[in-house]
C-alpha positions as CSV (number, residue, x, y, z in Angstrom):
1,M,-92.2,30.3,90.7
2,E,-90.6,26.8,89.4
3,E,-93.3,26.1,86.5
4,N,-93.3,29.8,85.9
5,Q,-89.7,29.1,85.1
6,A,-90.4,25.8,83.1
7,E,-92.7,27.2,81.4
8,S,-90.7,30.2,80.3
9,P,-88.2,27.8,77.9
10,Q,-90.9,26.4,76.2
11,V,-92.9,30.3,75.5
12,E,-89.1,31.0,74.0
13,Q,-89.5,28.2,71.4
14,Q,-93.1,29.0,70.7
15,E,-92.4,32.3,70.3
16,S,-89.3,32.0,68.3
17,T,-91.2,29.8,66.1
18,N,-93.9,31.8,65.6
19,S,-91.4,34.5,64.7
20,G,-89.6,32.5,61.9
21,V,-86.1,33.0,63.7
22,S,-84.5,29.9,65.1
23,F,-81.9,30.3,68.1
24,P,-80.0,27.5,68.8
25,T,-79.9,25.5,71.6
26,V,-76.8,25.0,74.1
27,G,-75.9,22.0,72.8
28,Q,-75.9,22.8,69.1
29,P,-72.0,25.1,68.6
30,Q,-70.4,21.6,70.0
31,K,-71.8,19.6,67.5
32,A,-71.3,22.4,64.4
33,G,-67.7,21.7,65.8
34,K,-66.9,17.9,65.7
35,G,-68.5,18.0,62.0
36,K,-66.0,20.7,60.6
37,A,-62.9,18.9,62.5
38,L,-64.2,15.4,60.9
39,L,-65.0,16.9,57.3
40,A,-61.1,18.5,57.2
41,L,-59.7,14.9,58.8
42,G,-61.7,13.4,55.8
43,I,-60.2,15.4,53.5
44,L,-56.9,15.6,54.6
45,A,-57.1,11.7,54.0
46,L,-58.1,11.9,50.5
47,V,-55.7,14.2,49.7
48,G,-52.8,11.4,51.5
49,I,-54.4,8.9,49.5
50,L,-54.5,10.1,46.1
51,G,-50.8,11.5,46.7
52,Y,-50.1,8.1,47.8
53,L,-51.6,6.6,44.7
54,I,-49.8,9.4,42.2
55,F,-46.6,9.0,44.3
56,R,-46.9,5.3,43.3
57,S,-47.9,5.5,39.9
58,A,-45.1,7.4,38.8
59,S,-42.9,5.1,40.5
60,S,-43.8,2.0,39.0
61,K,-43.5,3.9,35.7
62,E,-39.8,4.5,36.6
63,V,-39.0,1.5,37.4
64,Q,-40.4,-0.6,34.8
65,P,-38.0,-0.9,31.6
66,S,-39.5,0.2,28.0
67,P,-38.8,-2.7,26.1
68,T,-36.7,-3.1,23.7
69,P,-37.5,-2.8,20.0
70,T,-37.1,-5.7,18.1
71,S,-35.6,-5.7,14.5
72,S,-37.2,-8.3,11.9
73,F,-33.5,-7.6,9.7
74,A,-30.1,-9.4,10.3
75,P,-27.5,-6.9,11.7
76,V,-24.8,-5.6,9.1
77,E,-21.6,-6.2,10.3
78,T,-19.5,-2.9,9.7
79,P,-16.2,-4.2,7.7
80,S,-12.9,-3.2,10.2
81,P,-11.0,-0.7,8.3
82,T,-7.6,-2.2,6.4
83,S,-4.6,-0.7,6.9
84,T,-3.1,0.9,3.5
85,A,0.6,-0.2,2.2
86,K,3.4,2.3,2.2
87,P,3.8,3.1,-1.5
88,A,6.9,2.0,-2.2
89,D,10.2,4.4,-2.9
90,K,10.7,5.2,-6.4
91,N,14.0,6.1,-6.3
92,K,15.5,3.3,-5.4
93,V,13.7,0.9,-8.0
94,K,16.7,0.0,-10.3
95,I,15.2,0.0,-14.3
96,E,17.5,-1.2,-17.0
97,I,16.0,-0.1,-20.9
98,Q,17.6,-1.8,-23.8
99,N,16.6,-1.1,-27.1
100,G,15.6,-4.0,-28.9
101,T,14.5,-2.2,-32.4
102,G,17.8,-0.9,-33.9
103,I,15.7,2.8,-34.4
104,T,17.8,5.2,-32.9
105,G,17.0,6.9,-29.5
106,E,14.0,4.6,-28.3
107,A,15.9,3.2,-25.5
108,A,16.2,7.1,-24.1
109,Y,12.2,8.1,-24.8
110,L,11.8,5.5,-22.8
111,Q,14.2,6.6,-19.9
112,T,11.9,10.3,-20.4
113,Q,8.7,9.0,-20.4
114,L,9.9,6.4,-17.0
115,K,11.5,9.9,-15.4
116,A,8.1,11.8,-15.4
117,L,6.4,8.7,-13.7
118,G,9.0,9.5,-10.6
119,Y,11.9,6.8,-11.4
120,S,15.3,7.9,-11.6
121,T,17.6,4.8,-11.1
122,I,17.4,4.2,-15.2
123,S,20.3,2.8,-17.0
124,V,19.9,2.5,-21.1
125,G,21.9,0.7,-23.9
126,N,21.3,-1.9,-26.8
127,A,19.9,-5.3,-26.3
128,S,21.5,-8.2,-28.7
129,S,18.3,-8.8,-31.0
130,Q,17.4,-5.3,-33.0
131,N,14.4,-6.3,-34.9
132,N,11.7,-6.8,-31.7
133,A,8.1,-5.7,-32.4
134,T,7.0,-6.6,-28.9
135,T,8.2,-5.2,-25.6
136,T,9.8,-7.5,-22.9
137,V,9.4,-6.3,-19.5
138,T,10.7,-8.8,-16.6
139,F,9.6,-7.9,-13.0
140,S,12.0,-9.0,-9.9
141,K,9.5,-10.9,-7.5
142,N,10.6,-8.8,-4.9
143,L,9.5,-5.7,-6.4
144,S,6.0,-4.2,-5.1
145,S,2.8,-5.0,-6.6
146,D,2.1,-1.2,-7.1
147,I,5.2,-0.5,-9.5
148,V,4.4,-3.3,-11.5
149,D,1.0,-2.6,-12.3
150,E,2.1,0.8,-13.2
151,L,5.4,0.3,-15.1
152,T,2.8,-2.2,-17.4
153,K,-0.1,0.3,-17.5
154,K,2.6,3.0,-18.8
155,L,4.4,0.3,-21.4
156,K,0.8,-1.1,-22.9
157,D,0.1,2.7,-23.5
158,L,3.2,2.7,-25.2
159,Y,3.9,0.1,-27.5
160,K,1.9,-2.2,-29.8
161,E,2.7,-5.4,-27.7
162,V,3.9,-5.6,-24.1
163,E,5.0,-9.4,-22.6
164,T,5.4,-9.7,-19.0
165,K,7.9,-11.7,-16.9
166,T,8.9,-12.2,-13.7
167,S,12.6,-13.4,-12.2
168,A,14.4,-14.1,-8.8
169,S,17.0,-11.6,-9.9
170,T,17.7,-8.9,-7.5
171,S,20.7,-6.8,-8.9
172,I,18.1,-5.1,-11.1
173,D,14.5,-4.7,-10.4
174,V,13.0,-4.4,-13.9
175,V,14.5,-5.0,-17.5
176,I,12.7,-4.0,-20.7
177,V,13.5,-4.4,-23.9
178,T,11.8,-2.5,-26.2
179,G,10.0,-3.3,-29.4
180,L,7.7,-1.2,-31.9
181,R,5.5,1.7,-30.2
182,K,2.3,2.3,-31.4
183,G,2.2,3.8,-34.8
184,A,5.8,3.1,-35.7
185,T,7.1,0.7,-38.2
186,A,10.0,-1.5,-38.6
187,K,13.8,0.1,-39.6
188,P,14.2,-1.5,-43.0
189,S,17.4,-4.3,-42.5
190,A,20.5,-3.2,-44.7
191,S,20.3,-5.3,-48.0
192,A,23.6,-7.2,-49.3
193,T,24.6,-6.0,-52.9
194,P,25.0,-9.4,-54.2
195,K,28.9,-9.9,-56.2
196,A,28.7,-10.5,-60.0
197,S,30.0,-13.8,-60.7
198,A,32.7,-14.2,-63.3
199,T,31.3,-16.4,-66.3
200,P,33.5,-19.3,-67.2
201,T,35.3,-18.7,-71.1
202,A,35.2,-22.2,-72.6
203,T,38.4,-23.7,-74.9
204,S,38.9,-25.5,-77.4
205,T,41.1,-28.6,-77.5
206,S,41.0,-29.7,-80.9
207,T,43.7,-28.8,-83.2
208,A,43.1,-28.7,-87.4
209,I,45.1,-30.9,-89.5
210,A,46.1,-29.8,-93.0
211,S,45.8,-32.1,-95.8
212,P,48.3,-31.9,-98.4
213,T,46.6,-30.8,-101.7
214,P,47.3,-32.7,-104.9
215,T,50.1,-31.5,-107.3
216,P,48.2,-31.6,-111.1
217,T,50.3,-33.5,-113.8
218,T,50.9,-32.7,-117.0
219,T,51.9,-35.1,-119.8
220,T,53.8,-33.7,-122.7
221,T,53.6,-35.0,-126.4
222,P,56.7,-35.4,-127.4
């Protein structure tokens, strides 16, 4: 009996070999399960390693600062904005206009021109000289440069020649003595009429002396 039992496996193996169908032995299922488990562990380990490498690479890219680009050009300094000075009040500028041409209405004409620019405190009169060809303007040294430039430009637009001066006087800010305007001619001065001089009459101091006339004498013949 034992020999028959011992031979039966061999017979079964031979029969299975002859038939072409393999039947697993008792120990084969255990080996297949261990293989699958090892394969799964290997895949998990590979995934973990890849994930670690990816995470490390991403971290290094975030931490590493990007290089600052260098420029070969020198930096350009932006100028700081300068505060603009407050414009002077034209109504407080005292102006005196003196007619220096002897032409009636010259001071009033300039007064009208300056009022159009916004100046209101303006007095007019006559200068001591009445034959000026050049316009003279004297500015106070404390006057704003904007006022000086504006008035000088206006006078040069109106008159042939303009001479500017500076004074330490504070009572009057601007004193203008008018000269000839562009295109104007000097006023002819009145010529004095010469007086007729008396011609002296010559008088003779000589006196004529009458000489006596001789009386003719007659002789009588007795």
